[in-house]
C-alpha positions, 0 to 999 in steps of 0.5 A: 806666291804668284806674280799676280798676288805680288802685284795686286796683294790678297784680293777678296773673293768675288762672292764677297765683293759682289755681296758687299756691292749688292748690300750697298745698292740695296741700302741705297734703295732702302734709304730712298724711302722716307721715314714712315711711322706705324704701329709696331707689329709682332708676327709669330713665325713658325716654319720649316726651312729645307736647304737643298744642294740643287733644284732637283730636290725641290718639291715643286715642278716649276722650281725644279725647271732651271729656266724658271730662275727660282732659287728659293720659294715659300710654300704656305700650305706646308709652312716650308721655305725651300732654298738652294745652298752651296757648300764652301769650305765645309759650310753651307752658304745661303742666298741672303736676298732670296731668303729675305724675299721668301721670309716676306712671303711668309709674313705677308701670308700672316699679315696683309699689311706686309707687302707681297715681295712679288708686287713691289713694282705695283706699289710704286706705280 
């Protein structure tokens, strides 16, 4: 055991630390919205998910460009959600935030009352 481990004990991996911190902040933003009753929606969803090891596998030129910052996208024409995964200890991790963002796109295409996640700032002006 290293001196660092003896002094600080077992520390959680940076991935888990930032994931938890991000979830706390996201929950704060969600809780800042008032309760808002509406009719229950049931939206059937059927699409493919393609998980790739890096952006070079994307089928969209803009997404393949690293400077675009795109980790995931939804193609409504093919009903396909494309996303980058990362392999860790034999398991593939998915970026939860971008998966949720792209799920919002797929729902918005089917039901216009679901907000387009790219236009959230406009909604709060």
